[in-house]
N, C-alpha and C positions, 0 to 999 in steps of 0.2 A: 657756630663755626662758619660764619658767613665769609664771603670773599673780602680780602683785606690786603693792604700794602703797608701796614704798620711796621715799624722797626722796634722789636721788643728789646727789653733790657736783660733777657735771658735766652738761652738756647731754646728754640721752638721747632717742632716738626711741622712742615707745610706740605699740603697736597697742591702741586702746581700743575695746571692743565691748559693745553691748547686744543682747539678744534679747527679742523680744516673746512673750508667751504666746499660745497658740492662740486664734484668734478676733479678735485685734487686728490692725489694718492701719495701719502707719505712713504708708502712701501712699494713704490712703482718698480723698483729694482733692488736686488740684494745689495748692490753697491751703495745705493742711496740710503737704505736702511742702516747699513753698517756705518756710513758716514754720520748719520744722525746719532746713532748710539754712541759713537766716540765723542761727538760734541757734548752729549749729555754727561758723559764721564768727565770730560775735560772741564766742564763748568763747575765741577765739585773738587778740583785739585787744590784749591786754596786751603790753607790751614783751618781746621775745625769745621769745614763744610763736610757733611756726610750724606751720601746718596744711599737711602735705604731701599729704594725700589724704583724701577722704571718700567714703563709699558709703552710700546709703540703699536699703534693700529693704523689702518689705512687713513683714517680721518682724525686720529687723536694721539696726543702725547701726554702721558701722565708721569709725574715725578713725586716721590715721597722724599723730601729733602729736610735734613736737620741742619738748621743754620744757627751760627753762634750769635750771642748778644751783639747788637749793633748792625746786623745784616738783615735785609728784608728779601722777600721773593723777587723783587725787582732786580736785585743785584745778580741773581741767577738768570732770570728771564732775559735780561738785555744781552747776555752772551749766547743766547740760543735762538730766540724768535726770528729776528731779521736774517740771521745767517742761514737758518734752516729754510726759511721762506725763499731765499735766493736759490738755494740748491734745488728745491722742489720745482721752481720755475724753470731752471736750467734743464732738469731731468724731463719735465713735461714739454719743454719747447714752447711754452706759452706764457706771455706776460700776464700781469693782473694780480688780484688778491689771492693769498694762500690761506690765511687764517681768518676765521669768522670773529673778528674783534681781537682785542688784546688777550693776553693770558689771564687766567683767574687763579687766585691762590686762597686756600682755606687752611686756617690754623687747626692743627690736630692737638687737642688739649692734654692728652695723657698717653702713656704707653699702651693702655688697654684700647683706647680709641685708635691708636696707630695699628694695633693688631687687627682690629675690625676693618680698618681701611685696607690692610693687606688682603683680607678675605674678599672684599668687594672688588678690588683691582684684579685679584687672581681670576675671578669669574667674569670679568669684563669681556675678554675675548670670546668667551662662550656666549655671553648675551648678545654680542655683535655678530654671532654666526661664523666666527673665524675658525673655531675648533670645537671639539666635543668635550674636552676636559681642560682644566687650567694648565696642567703641565704639558699640554700639546702645543701651546703657542710659543714659537721660537723667539719672538721679538719682545721678550721681557726678561727681567733679571730673576724671575721665579725659579727657572730651571737651574741656574747657577747657584742660587741660594740653597736649593735642595740637594745640590751635588750631582745633578743629572747631566751637567755639561760643564765645560771649562769656563772659568769666570771671565777670561778675556779682558782683564783690566778692571773688572767690577770687584769691589771689596765686599766679601760676603760676611765677614765677622760682625760688622755693625748691625745689619738686620737680624742676624741670628741672636745677638744679645737681647733682642726684644722678647725672644721666645724661650731662652734657657741659658744656663751657665756653660754647658758643654755643647760642642757641635752636634753630636748624635741626639742629645736630649732636645736641643733647639729645633733640629730638623723634624723630629717626631712631633713636637708641639706645633710647628708650622703646618705639617701635613694634617694634623688633627683639626687645626683652626680652619683650613680651607676645604675640609672634607664635605661639609654641608653646603649645598648650593643655596644661595639666597632665594627666598620666595619672590614671586612676581611683585608683591607689594614692597618688600625690602628693596628690590632692585629699582623699582620706580621711585621710591622715596630717595634713594641715594642719587639717582640721576637728577632729580629735582634739586636736591640740596647742593649738588656739585655743578649746577647750571648746564648739565648736558641736555636737558629738555626744559621747556617752559610749560607752565600750567595754562591751558587754553581757557578762555572765558571772555566775557564782554569787556572787562577791565575798564569800565567807565565809558565805553564807546558803543556805537551802534553796529559795529562789525566785530567778529571774533578776533581776538588778539592773544598773544602769549605774554605771560608775566612771570618773573622769577618768584619763587617762594622758598622759604627756609623753615627749618625746625618743625614745630607742631603743625604749621600750615601745610608743609610738604607731606607730613604723615597723613593728614586728612585727604589731600588731593590724591595721594597714592592709593588710598583705600576706597575712595569714592567711585561711584558709577552713575553716569558716564565719567570717565576720567577727565579731570579738569576742575575748574572753579565750580561749575554747576554741580558736579558730583559731590564735592566737599560741602557745598551749601545744603544739599539734600541731607547729608549726615547731620549737620548742625540743626537743620529743621526738625528731623526726627527726634533728636535729643531734646530740643525745646518743647516740642509737642508733649513728650512724656513728662517733662517738668510741669507743664500746664494741665496735666491730667487728660490730655486728648489722645490717648493711646490708639484708639480706633477711629478717630475723626478724620475729616478731609484734610488735604494739604493746606498749608497756610495761604497759598495763592488763591484758593477757592473760598477762604473764610472771609466773609464781608463783615463779620461782627467785630466789636471792639477787642475781643479776645484774639482774633486773627491779626489785627493791627499790632496788638501788643507782642504777639509771637514773632511777627516779621521784624519788629524793632529789636527784639532780643537776639534774633539771628544776626541782624546787621551789627549790633553792638559787639557780639562775639567775633564776627568775621573781621571787624576793624581791629579789635584788640589782638587777634591772632596774626594780623597783617596778611590775611588771606586775600582780601580785596577791599575796595572802597564801598562806602554806603551807596554810591550811585550804581555800582554793579549789583548790589543786593536788590535795590529798587527795581532795576531792570529784570533781574531774575524772577521777581514776584509780579512784574507787570504793574508796578505802582510808581507814583511820583516821588522823586527823591526828596523834595521839600517836605512832603507829608511824612515820609519815613523818618527824616531827621527830627521832626517835631516829636514823633513817638519815641525815638531814641532818647531825646532829652527828658521826656516824661518818665521813662524807665529808670533813669538815674535818681529820681526822687521818690519812686515807689518802693517801700521797704521790701516787699516780697520779690520784686524784680532785682533789687540790689543783692538779695540773698542768692538768687540764681546766677547773677553776673559775678558774684564773689566766689563762685566755685573755681578752684585752681584750674587754669587752662589745660594743664597736662591731664587732669582728671576728665575734663569735658571731652577732650580729644579721644582719650582711651575709651570712655563710655560710648561716644558717638561711633567710633570705629566698630565697637562691639555690636552695634545695631545695623551694620551695613547689609547683612543678609535680609533685613526686613524692609530695606528701602525700595 
């Protein structure tokens, strides 16, 4: 579910998001917030466009939009981004950049995934410290969908159809879905996969930098400690050490034996396959030369026992590695 601008041949639900730069406030006044809300609604007035959910925060705009075949998130975003940026500049009385880059869009592949996205978005204001419960945040469509406030132009039947056939049943199902607060790891993984935060690490340079991660790599980063690329590599390292029978041995950075070089190469191979980071980043993590590590990675591809380890499904690798986090 990575960011995309593709134009699908069928109706697709998208999570479209903007982030404001530091110092900008999208909710600087009630009038500005209402103006932005009405613009979000107007952007979905075209036939077959459906706004399932919106969320406004001081530095974020989130949309769950179901777009018909032949339309892409760009068609919605171009009616919102520049106009809202102009309004925010006018409200703040200061020129300059409003949004940190262009919008991002993520395809939501199923109705079940859309229901999960509802839950994460419902709790987003709480995670940002704006309120204590999802239904307390006034600048989202959640309260209208649940019947706690007037809809004010927002069509509530479309999102309710995701949760049930009748309005009462759907609202009960929605309440049940958002009742459980996401764990810290769930929240972190969602933020990573939606580009709200970056995974910090060397990223192939000599100074710390952030890089986007998705999918299984995001799950590793979210579960690791310290948070970031280094924490995820430590989880992979622990998993590899167990596969090599080194349950109680020293870390791979301290192992000068051929077994240590082999283990570092296995970690690097897995990190690259997961798109967690580059081999150069792994070499720096272990304090080794990238050229030497690359040679060892090539050797792993020809060693039958290493091919068996590397042939483990990546989802299983990540699940088992996360299970070891308390031992890292």
